[in-house]
N, C-alpha and C positions, 0 to 999 in steps of 0.2 A: 504493501499500499505507499503510497507515494507520500510524503509530510506535507502537509497542507498549512504547515503552521508560517505564519504572513513571513519570520526571518528564517525561514527554512533554508534557503539559499545562501544566506549570510556566511555559511563556512566559507564557500566558494570567493576567491579572488575575483576580484573584475578583469576578462578576458582570459581566463582560465577556463577550460572546456571543465565542464560538469559531471564529472563521469567519479564512480566511488573508487577510493586506493587501493583497493584489491580487485577491481573487475576486470576478468579473464582469468584468475587464479582459482583451479577447480580442484577439490579436495573430496576425497574417497574418507568417510569416517565409520570406525568403527566401535568408537567408544561409547560406553553407558554409565550410566548415574550421574556424578557431578563433575569430577576436576577435567576429565577430557571431553564431554558435551560442551563445557563450559570453553575450554580452550577454541574449539570450534566455532560456538557460538560468536565467542568475540571477532574471530575472522570474517563469518558471516554476516556481523554486523556492517564490515566494510564492503560487502560487495562480493566476498570470496563466493563460489556456487559450490555450498557444503552440500554432498548426498551421502545421508545418513543410513548405512547398512544396519540392519535390524532382523534378529531372529523372527520366525512366525510368533512366538509369543511377544514380541517388542521389547524393549529396553524395560527395567525393573522400574524405570522413574515414573511409567507411565500410568503405575498403580500405586504409587505413595503420594499420599494426601500433604496437605488439605485439597479437597478435590470441590470442583466446581461443576455441575452439569457433566459429569463423568469423566473431566478432563483434570489432571494435577498440575498445581502450581508449579513444582520442581520442574516437571517436565516442560511446560510450556515455556516458562524461562530461560531453560539450559540447551532448548532445541529449536529456538526462534530463528526463523529466515532460513531454515533447511529443508530438503527433500528427503522422504524416505522411502527405501527400495528394502524390500523383505529378500533375503535368501536366506536359507537354510543351509549353514555351511558342514552340514554334516552329509551334504549331495555332492558328489562330485560333479554335477553339471553347475552347482552355484561355485563351487572351489575354480572353476574353469572360469566361469564369467568373471568373477574377480579378477583372475590373473589377466582377462579380457580388457574388464576397465580399468586396470592398473595401468596399461600403454595408453590410456586417455586422458589421465589425471596428472595433477602436480603435486602431488600430497596426498600421503596416506597417513591416518592418525590412527593409532588403536590403543586401548589400553588392556590387552590380555595379561594374562599371567605367562613371565617370561616362559619361553619354550613352548607356548600353546600356539602361537601364529605358526611357527616352523612344522608342530604336528598338522595344522590343517592345511600347509601349503600354499600359505598366503603372505610368508614371511618376505623380509625384505629380501634378501637374497634372489629368491624366487622372482619376485615382482619387478625388480630391478633388471633383469636381464633383458626384456625386451623396450626397459625406457629407462636407461642408464641416468638420464635426467631426474626420476622419481627422488623425493625426500619421504622416507619415512620415518614419523613421530610416535615414539612408542613410549606408553606412560602406565608407570607401576607403581606399587608400594614403595620397593628398596631397589628400583634399578634392576639392570640386566646382568648384573656379579654381585659378589659379596654372599657371603653365611646366610644373609638374610632373604636372598634374591626371590625365592621361592615363597616367603613368608604372606599370606593375605593381609592385607592392609585395606582400614576405612579412617575417615579422619580422626576418630577418638584414639585409635590405634598409633597413630600418630602425632597428637598431641600429646600422647603420654611417654612416648618414647625419644622424643627429640628435645627433651626438656623445658617446653610450655606448659604443660600441666604443673609441672614442679614447682614454677616461678608464678604462678597464679593463685590468687586467694588470700587469707588473711593470714598474719604472721604463725598465728596459733590455730590456724585451720588444718582442713586437708588440702592437697592439691585440688585444683578445680578448673574444670571442663570449660574452654573458651565460651562465650555464649555467639559463637558464628563458624562454621565450617571451614575453617581457615587453613588448615591442610590442604583442604581439595580445593580452595580457591586459587590459594597462592600458586599452589602446580601446576593451576589450567592458566594459571598468567605466564608462567615460566614456558610452558608451551606452547602457546601462542608466539610468545617472544620469540623461542627456540625456532617454530617454523620459519619466522619471519628474518630470523638471521642466516638461516639454512638457505633460504629463498637467496639471500644478497651475495651467499658464496657462490650459489649456481650459477649468479648472472657473471661471475666472474671466471669462475673454473668450467663452467659449461657440465658439473657432474654435480648430483644429488649425492646424497649420503644417507645412513642410519642415524636419528637421533634418539639420545636414552635420556629420558626425563623420569626421576623418580619423587616421591613425595618425601622419604626422607630427607633427602639431600634439600630440596625446595623449603621444608618447612625449617631446616638449619640455616638456611638463609634467610630465611625470614624473621628467625629471633636472632636480632642484629645486635640489640645491646647485651643480652645474655652471653652470647658469644664474645662479644667485644672486652666486657667484663672479666670474663673466663680466660681469656690471652693474654689480657695484662696482670691479671693479681691472682690467674690459678684457683679462683673460687666459683663455686657456682652461683647461680643468682639466687634469692633467697627471695620468699613470700613477701612484699612488703604491701599487699592489702592494696588500694585506693590511691599509689602514691605512686610517682618515679622512682625507681629503684637506685638511682644516682644523682637525681638534682632535689633541692628543694626550696620554696615551697612550689609545689608540682604535682597538683593531684587534686581531688575530690575533698572537699571543705563542705561545713555545716553552716546555713545561714537559718533564718527563724523558720522557714515554712519548707525545708529542703535541702537540697545540695546543689555546688554550682563546682564546676571545673576551673583551675586557676595553674597558670602555668609562667613559671618565674626563673628564667634561664640565665641570668646574667645579675652581675652589680648594680649596675643603672635601673633595671626594673624593678630591683628588691627596694631602691633607692625610693622610688615613685611607689611603690606600693606602702613605704615607711609613713611619706609623706601623706598620702591619701587616709590613710587610718588615722593619721595626727599622732602619732606614736614616735615622737624624736627619737628616742633612746633605741628604736629596735633595730636600724641600721648599724648604728653603732656599736651594738652590744657584742661583744668578742666571739662569742658562740656563732654569729650569723654574718662575720664579716667576707665570707669567701662562699661559693658553693658547697664547697667538698665542708667547711664546717656548719653551714644549713643542715645539710643533708645528714650529719652525724646527729645533730641536734633537732632532729625533725619533730619529736614531739613536742618540744619546748616551744619551738616556732609556731607550731599547730595550734599550741593552746593561748595565744599571744592573737593569731589570727583570728579566730573562732570565738573569741569573747569579743572581737570586733563584730564580725559578721552575724553573730548569732543574734545579734540585736536589731539585725535587717533582714528584710526579705529578698530571697532570691533576685528578682527584678531591680529592687535597691542596690544591692549590692553589683550586680551586672552593670548598671547604669554608669555607677561611681568608678570603679576600676577600667570598666573599658574607657570612658572618658578620659582616663588619666595615661591612655596609650597602655596597659597593661593586659597581656591575655589572659582571657577571662569568657567563660561561658554558662549558659545554662543547662540542664540536661535534658535533653530531647528523645522522647522514643521515635519510632521508625515512623509513623504517621505522621508527625509533626518534622520530622528531617525532609519527607516527601514530599508535605503537601507546604513547604517553607515557601516563603519568597524568591530564598535563592535557586532553590532547585525546581522552582517553575519558572525562574528566569534562564537557568542552564537547561531546560528541557531534558532534564534526567530522566523522564519516565516519557514515551511516545504511544499516542492510540493506535491500535491494530484493528484492523478488521478480521474479525473471526465471529462467522454465524451464530456458533456454539457457544460464545462466550460473548456475549452483548458487552460493551462500555470497558471493552480487554485495554490495559492500559500493558506496557511492558518497557524493562530498563533496556538501555543499549551503550555498546561502550563507552567509557568518559571522557576518550580524548576527542578534541576539537581539532577538525585541520582546516588552513585557511585556503586550500587549493584543490578540494574535492567535494563531489557531492555529497548531502548530506546521507548519514546512515542510514541503511534498507530497515523498514519494520515491518516486517511479514509474521504473521502466525507461525507456529509451529507444527509440523505436518501429521495427518493422520497416519497410522498404521500402514505401511506399503501405499501410499497416495500415489507416488509416481514413481511405483514399478517397472511399467509399462513405459511411461515416456522417458525414465532415463535409460534404458536398452535401446529404445528406440532412436534416442540420438544419440549417444555415445556410441552403441554397436552395430546399429544400423539392423536391428532386428526387427522382422514382420511381423503380422500377427499370427503366422503359422507356427514360427518360433517361439513365440512367447508361450502358445497353447501349450507347446511340446515341453518347454520347461516347466510351468505350472502343471502339468500332469505328473511330469518326473518328481515333483517335489521339490524343485530347486527353489520356486518361487513361494515354498510354504503350499500350506492349504485350508487355512482359515478361510471361511467363508466370508466373513465380516470386515476381510481387507477391501477396501475399493480398488477399483481399476480402471483405467483408462476408460472403460465403455459403460462405467455405471456410476461415475460420480461427474457432479457439476459442479464441484468447488476445485479451485487451482490457486498454488502461489505462484 
């Protein structure tokens, strides 16, 4: 669906052809659940043609709630702008189709457990023989090598094993799961970044390559402050609750009617804070004259700040502190964030036409490009919706061959899968 927002074309510079950033890029996507599908969704947002290959049962996320009108929220978000091709990879004819399709695409992305793609006959070495420019991006829990390579992994497992969980929570409480699937999300980001980096190198060398993306590696890369602290002190991160582990005052503080976030990272900002609090001795107190000392004496500093802020509402605190140029914020929930004037101005959510989900809005990748057409905004595909069209367009399959493939079971046998002849919906 084209973006009809009045400033939709503002991202493209005057005189520059308004084409999507990744127009012409074709991706065969075998990923399921979250990290892999997010990676390919980000690329599809930018105009890449992403052909999602699903089993006859479909991606697990099609059945994961919350549901609306029989459609999964998570599947809808993670598979926006894609086409769905159903293939039963247990059937030799389906494997042969993948090998044919790989010669017609730029990138294959998969998140099979290491070794599965080879057993199926759709590994990089096999697929790249007729197409040496092919890039294959493999997303897995622990990567293709190492003693844990065969271990299954979900976001909670990676949070537990990367140090994130041990570093999160109250000092006297248990390790705490972060309130978002951060390992999945950051791995998806690295996988999309890796795809583009490999494409850039292909432009220079003329050859594709195999790219190994591990959730474990990606999550450790995400844990920047914990890694930095350990490398310099040889001490693991400790749980510090709602405050920064290395700076102060930097965290959540109490007001009369709730909490607010405060971020003071240098002496100049701390002096401004002391001035607006009308606490002349605060900045000169020997316990607080450097960031390191403030961090060491955080409890005493917190007591001084909350003595002041506790007599004021969050709104009053934010107004005063922000007015002095000190970074501060109220605590918003996701509804407040998505419906904020800033999110509306940045068009974080876009309307998407889906007859099954009236009024649907979906997010898009967040980077704004000055020389390209706006991001694509289309719904997630129905299971197998594009099977016939993809095989016809990429492989030249006629109706007779498609019928034979369907009869062999290569395209699945689910009578509910909409085929080209019996569906009126298209993307």
